[in-house]
Structure formats: C-alpha cells, structure tokens
C-alpha positions in Angstrom: 90.7 132.2 122.1 87.1 133.3 121.3 83.8 131.6 121.6 84.1 128.6 123.9 81.4 126.7 121.9 83.4 127.3 118.7 86.6 126.1 120.4 84.7 123.0 121.6 83.4 122.3 118.1 86.9 122.7 116.6 88.4 120.4 119.3 85.8 117.7 118.3 86.9 118.1 114.7 90.5 117.8 115.7 89.8 114.4 117.3 88.2 113.3 114.1 91.2 114.5 112.1 93.7 112.7 114.3 91.6 109.5 114.3 91.3 109.5 110.5 95.1 110.1 110.4 95.7 107.1 112.7 93.3 104.9 110.8 94.7 105.4 107.3 98.4 106.5 107.5 99.4 102.8 107.6 98.7 102.6 103.8 101.9 104.5 103.1 103.9 102.2 105.4 103.0 99.0 103.6 106.0 99.3 101.1 108.4 100.0 103.9 107.2 97.0 105.9 107.5 94.9 102.8 111.1 96.0 102.2 112.3 96.0 105.8 110.4 93.1 107.3 110.0 90.9 104.2 106.2 90.6 104.5 104.2 89.5 101.5 101.5 91.5 99.7 98.8 89.1 101.0 99.9 89.5 104.6 100.1 93.3 104.4 96.7 93.5 102.7 95.4 91.4 105.5 96.9 93.7 108.1 95.4 96.7 106.4 92.0 95.0 106.2 91.8 93.7 109.7 91.3 97.3 110.8 87.8 96.9 109.6 87.2 93.8 111.8 88.0 95.9 114.9 86.1 98.8 113.6 82.7 97.1 113.3 82.1 96.4 117.0 83.5 99.8 117.8 81.1 101.6 115.5 78.1 99.7 116.6 78.7 99.8 120.4 80.1 103.4 120.2 77.1 104.8 118.5 74.6 103.1 120.9 76.6 104.1 124.0 77.0 107.7 122.9 73.3 108.0 122.6 72.9 106.9 126.2 75.9 108.2 128.1 77.0 111.2 126.0 79.4 111.7 123.1 82.5 112.7 125.0 82.4 109.6 127.2 82.8 107.4 124.1 84.8 109.6 121.6 87.7 110.5 123.8 88.5 107.0 125.2 88.1 105.7 121.6 90.7 108.1 120.2 93.1 107.1 123.0 92.5 103.4 122.2 93.4 104.2 118.6 96.6 105.9 119.8 97.4 102.8 121.9 97.1 100.7 118.7 99.5 103.0 117.0 102.0 102.5 119.8 101.7 98.7 119.3 102.5 99.3 115.6 105.5 101.4 116.6 107.0 98.7 118.8 105.9 95.4 117.1 106.6 94.9 113.4 106.1 91.1 112.9 102.9 89.8 111.5 101.2 89.1 114.8 102.1 92.6 116.2 100.9 94.4 113.1 97.6 92.4 113.2 97.1 93.2 116.8 98.0 96.9 116.4 95.7 97.5 113.4 92.9 95.6 115.2 93.2 97.9 118.2 93.4 101.0 116.0 90.2 99.8 114.4 88.3 99.4 117.7 89.4 102.8 118.9 88.6 104.5 115.6 85.2 102.8 115.5 84.3 104.2 118.9 85.5 107.7 117.9 84.4 108.2 114.4 80.6 107.4 114.5 80.0 109.0 117.8 82.3 111.9 116.9 80.3 112.6 113.7 77.1 112.5 115.7 78.7 114.9 118.3 79.6 117.4 115.5 75.9 117.1 114.3 74.7 117.8 117.8 76.8 120.9 118.1 76.3 122.4 114.6 73.4 120.5 112.9 73.8 120.1 109.1 77.0 122.2 109.0 78.5 120.0 111.8 77.7 116.9 109.8 79.3 118.2 106.7 82.4 119.5 108.4 82.8 116.2 110.2 82.9 114.4 106.9 85.3 116.9 105.4 87.7 116.8 108.4 87.6 113.1 108.7 88.4 112.8 105.0 91.3 115.3 105.6 92.7 113.0 108.2 92.4 110.0 105.9 94.3 112.0 103.2 96.9 113.8 105.3 97.9 110.7 107.3 99.2 108.7 104.3 100.7 111.7 102.6 102.8 112.9 105.5 103.6 109.4 106.7 104.8 108.6 103.2 107.0 111.7 103.3 108.4 110.7 106.7 109.0 107.1 105.7 110.8 108.3 102.6 113.0 111.0 104.1 113.1 110.6 107.9 116.0 108.9 109.7 113.7 106.3 111.3 111.1 105.4 108.6 109.3 102.8 110.6 109.2 104.8 113.8 108.6 108.5 113.0 105.2 108.1 111.3 103.8 106.1 114.3 105.2 108.5 116.9 103.7 111.6 115.1 100.3 109.9 114.8 100.2 108.9 118.4 101.1 112.4 119.5 98.4 114.0 117.4 95.8 111.7 118.9 96.9 112.4 122.5 97.0 116.2 121.9 93.6 116.3 120.2 92.0 114.3 123.0 93.6 116.6 125.6 92.2 119.7 123.8 88.7 118.2 123.5 88.7 117.2 127.1 89.4 120.8 128.1 87.3 122.7 125.6 84.4 120.5 124.4 80.9 120.6 125.7 78.2 118.2 124.6 74.5 118.3 125.1 73.3 115.9 127.9 70.5 114.8 125.6 71.1 114.7 121.8 67.4 114.7 121.2 67.2 118.2 122.6 69.3 119.6 119.8 67.0 119.1 116.9 63.3 118.3 117.7 61.2 115.9 115.6 59.2 117.7 112.8 55.5 118.0 113.4 54.6 115.6 110.7 56.8 112.9 112.2 58.7 112.1 109.1 61.9 111.3 110.9 62.3 107.6 111.4 65.1 105.0 111.7 63.6 103.1 108.7 63.6 106.1 106.4 67.1 107.2 107.4 68.6 103.8 106.8 66.7 103.2 103.5 68.2 106.4 102.1 71.7 106.3 103.6 72.8 102.6 103.6 72.8 102.0 99.8 75.5 104.6 99.5 77.6 103.2 102.3 79.5 100.4 100.4 80.8 102.8 97.8 82.5 105.1 100.3 85.7 103.2 101.3 85.4 100.6 98.6 86.1 103.5 96.2 88.9 104.9 98.3 90.7 101.6 99.0 90.5 100.4 95.4 92.4 103.6 94.5 95.1 103.8 97.1 95.6 100.1 97.9 94.7 98.0 94.9 95.8 100.4 92.1 99.0 101.3 94.0 99.8 97.6 94.3 99.3 97.1 90.6 101.7 99.9 89.9 104.2 98.6 92.5 106.4 96.7 89.9 107.2 100.1 88.3 106.9 102.7 91.0 108.0 101.4 94.4 108.4 103.1 97.7 106.1 104.7 100.4 105.3 107.8 98.4 103.1 106.1 95.8 100.3 105.0 98.2 100.7 108.3 100.0 100.2 110.3 96.8 97.4 108.0 95.8 95.6 108.6 99.1 96.2 112.3 98.8 94.8 112.4 95.2 91.8 110.2 96.1 90.9 111.8 99.4 91.9 115.3 98.2 89.3 115.0 95.5 86.8 113.8 98.2 87.6 116.9 100.3 87.2 119.3 97.4 83.9 117.9 96.2 82.5 117.9 99.7 83.5 121.5 100.2 82.0 122.6 96.8 78.8 120.6 97.6 78.6 122.4 101.0 79.0 125.9 99.5 76.6 125.2 96.7 74.2 123.3 98.9 73.9 120.3 96.5 70.8 118.2 97.2 70.2 114.5 97.4 71.0 113.8 93.7 74.7 114.3 94.7 74.4 110.8 96.2 73.2 109.4 92.9 76.1 111.1 91.1 78.5 109.6 93.7 77.3 106.0 93.1 77.4 106.7 89.3 81.0 107.9 89.6 81.9 104.9 91.6 80.6 102.7 88.8 82.7 104.7 86.3 85.8 104.4 88.4 85.5 100.7 88.8 85.1 100.4 85.0 88.3 102.4 84.5 90.1 100.1 87.0 88.9 97.1 85.1 90.1 98.6 81.9 93.6 99.1 83.4 93.9 95.4 84.3 96.8 94.1 86.2 99.3 96.7 84.9 97.5 100.1 84.5 99.3 103.0 83.0 100.2 105.9 85.3 97.8 108.4 83.7 94.9 106.0 84.2 95.9 105.6 87.8 95.6 109.3 88.3 92.2 109.5 86.6 90.9 106.6 88.7 92.1 108.2 91.9 90.3 111.5 91.1 87.1 109.7 89.9 86.9 107.3 92.8 87.9 110.1 95.3 85.0 112.2 94.0 82.6 109.2 94.3 83.9 108.7 97.9 83.2 112.3 98.9 79.7 112.5 97.4 78.6 109.2 98.8 80.0 110.0 102.3 78.4 113.5 102.4 75.0 112.4 101.1 74.8 109.4 103.4 75.6 111.5 106.5 73.2 114.2 105.4 70.5 111.6 104.9 71.0 110.5 108.5 71.2 114.1 109.9 68.0 115.0 108.1 65.9 111.9 108.5 67.1 110.1 111.7 65.5 110.8 115.1 68.1 112.8 117.0 68.0 110.4 120.0 69.2 107.6 117.6 71.7 109.6 115.6 74.8 108.1 117.2 73.5 104.5 116.7 72.5 105.1 113.0 75.7 106.9 112.2 77.6 103.9 113.6 75.5 101.6 111.4 76.2 103.7 108.4 79.9 103.7 109.0 79.9 99.9 109.4 78.6 99.8 105.8 81.2 102.2 104.6 84.1 100.4 106.3 83.3 97.1 104.8 85.1 98.6 101.8 88.4 98.3 103.7 88.1 94.5 103.2 87.8 94.9 99.4 91.5 94.8 98.5 91.9 91.5 100.4 88.9 90.1 98.6 90.3 91.2 95.2 93.6 89.5 96.0 91.7 86.3 96.8 89.5 86.4 93.6 92.2 87.5 91.2 93.8 84.1 90.6 90.5 82.6 89.4 88.6 85.6 88.0 91.4 87.9 86.9 91.9 91.6 87.8 88.9 93.0 85.8 85.8 90.9 86.3 85.3 91.6 90.0 85.6 95.3 89.2 83.0 95.1 86.5 80.6 93.3 89.0 81.2 96.2 91.5 80.5 98.7 88.7 77.2 97.1 87.8 76.1 97.1 91.5 77.1 100.8 92.0 75.3 101.8 88.8 72.1 100.0 90.0 72.2 102.0 93.2 72.7 105.2 91.3 69.7 104.6 89.1 67.4 103.5 92.0 68.4 106.5 94.1 68.0 108.9 91.1 64.4 107.7 90.5 63.6 107.7 94.3 64.8 111.3 94.6 62.7 112.4 91.7 59.7 110.6 93.2 60.3 112.5 96.5 59.8 115.9 95.0 56.7 116.9 97.0 56.0 119.5 99.7 57.4 118.2 103.0 59.1 119.6 106.1 62.3 118.3 104.5 61.7 120.0 101.2 64.8 122.2 101.4 67.1 119.2 101.8 65.4 117.2 99.0 65.6 120.0 96.5 
C-alpha cells in the first residue's frame, strides 16, 4: 500500500476523523430523542454540552501524557473510550444514560484529539497540523450529516447511527495500531530555532484568544439556530444539514488557506467573521428566516475554520516541540468551552432575550480581531518565523 510512513500518517488522520464523528454526530439525533423519548430541549442541550465536561480533563491529561509516554499510548485508548461511550448511547436512552454516554465520549475524545493533532504535527510538521484540523473538522461535519440521514431513513433510527460510529472508531484504531509509528521523542522532530523564540508563553498568547470562537461559532450555528427553526422545520436532517453547512465551510476555508499559505491575519479575519455571524444570529432573534440561517451557518463555519487553523499553526510554529501535546490540549480546552454555549444561551434567554447575549459575544470577538490584527502588524520584522508571520 505504498510508503509505510504515509500509511501511518493516514491512519492517525483516520482516528481523528472517527473521533470527530463520534463527538459530534449526536447533534443530529437530538430531534429523534426528543420525539421518541419525550426529552425536553433543556435536557438534550445539557446532554449535548456535558460532552465538554468530560473533554476538559481528557484534553489536559492526554496532552501532558502524550508528551511523556508517546502519542499512540494516549490516542488509541482515547479513541476506544469514545467508542465505548457511543455503545452506552446505543443501549441507554434515558436522561442518565445519555449523560453518562456523552460524558464518556467526551473523555475519550479529549484524550484522542489533542494528542492526535500533536501526533500529526510530529509526523508531518506544519502540513500535519493543517491536515489534522481539516480531517477533524470533516469528522465533525460528516458525523451529523450521515447520522441525520440514517436517523431519517434507516429502519432503526436510534440504533444505526451509534453502531456505525462505534465501528468506525474501532476500525480506525485497529488500522493505526498496525500502521502508525510515532517518534519516541517529539522534541526530536523540530528543533528549537537558534534565537530561542519558541516558548510556552508566546504560543499561548497568540493561540488562546482564538480558541473560544472555534466551537462557539459552530455550536451556535448547528445547535442554537437549528433549535430556533425547529418549530417550522423538524426532524434529524435539519441539524445534520446545519452541521454540514457550517463545518463544510470550515473545511473549504482551511483547504484554501493551506493551498494559498495564508498567514496569521487569517486568525484576525476568523475572529472578525465570528463577530459578524453573532450579529446576524442576533438580528434573526427567536425565529430566524431560513435564508438567514444558511448565511449564518456559512459565516460562522468560515470563522470556525480560520480560528482553528490559525490557533493550531500558532502552536506548531511557536511552541517548544516537547510541550506541543500539552499546549495543544490547552488550546482545545479553550475551543471546546464553546460546546457549553447553547446551554448558557438557553439559561440566559428568559431574562435577556435571544439577541443580547449574541451581541455581547460579537463585541468580544471583534475586540480579539482588532487586537490580533494590530499585533500581527507589529510583528512584521525579520525573525526565524518570518515566513509564517508574512
């Protein structure tokens, strides 16, 4: 099947794809669970968001462990834990079962995603970092789309999507276990530059301000906006299509940015587009028109893709390689806080309405865009990182 190192890299990407699928396909099953199990919007938003609670310790411990014991020893068990959570979701459809299943999926995904992204960077440098972001986004997009189709047309709408997701996870882990090879020391992959500009502090200062706008943008589109259209367009296909539009836009913009080698101002543009998207969501109110829903999905999806790509490249470029797994985990913790945003909006809506919280988010994202834009302009000076900053 060709170059073994290429097969190994592809198998790592396959684990990221299946883990992204397992993490996000639940969004399309929310309407089915509401209809078949009689669960409320608040309960299902809580089930969706508790994933982030499991994710946080997984990301933090997974990144640190992978820097010490190797990527494979963390990524592959993490992906299997995510598949175990999927099995819980398959077998247990009451509130407690769904909460436990999503929590376990979150823990497993946390172990696999941050360390898996660092693993791809170890194997292919900048190209590996970019591809990890694109493939992970593809899993986030394809999972809800295909699970929505299966829930709509398959004979067992609450079983088939979970079975498919679990099988994908197990098969990808088996392939990676056979084909992947990881450096024994990540620091050997990319040495520190002579001028010592790589540091934990500089990497986090550049990357972390972009993190909140990654999944906050995505979930506002395919959870919050889908729920606001639910009184007119019901069924599992709506959130699946919303996720496909949002994350499809994210995949496309990351691919274009990779081919055209966009620089650090792409992150400024991503935060600016997040601000614009939140303003559009605010303008739509509690009952947005379908056309605005599509525009919001594309705008927020583009913001998601640019913020994710730029944040990961900040880390790949500026982080000491021996700390790359830890810092990638920290960055992803910041991004995944956005999964709790739909629940927060549900809590705030009775007192503040549907628009004011979105305008506050828009103001914060715009502030980040302006600060980063000015900082990138100020950084235009000869350095060993000049190519990335240009």
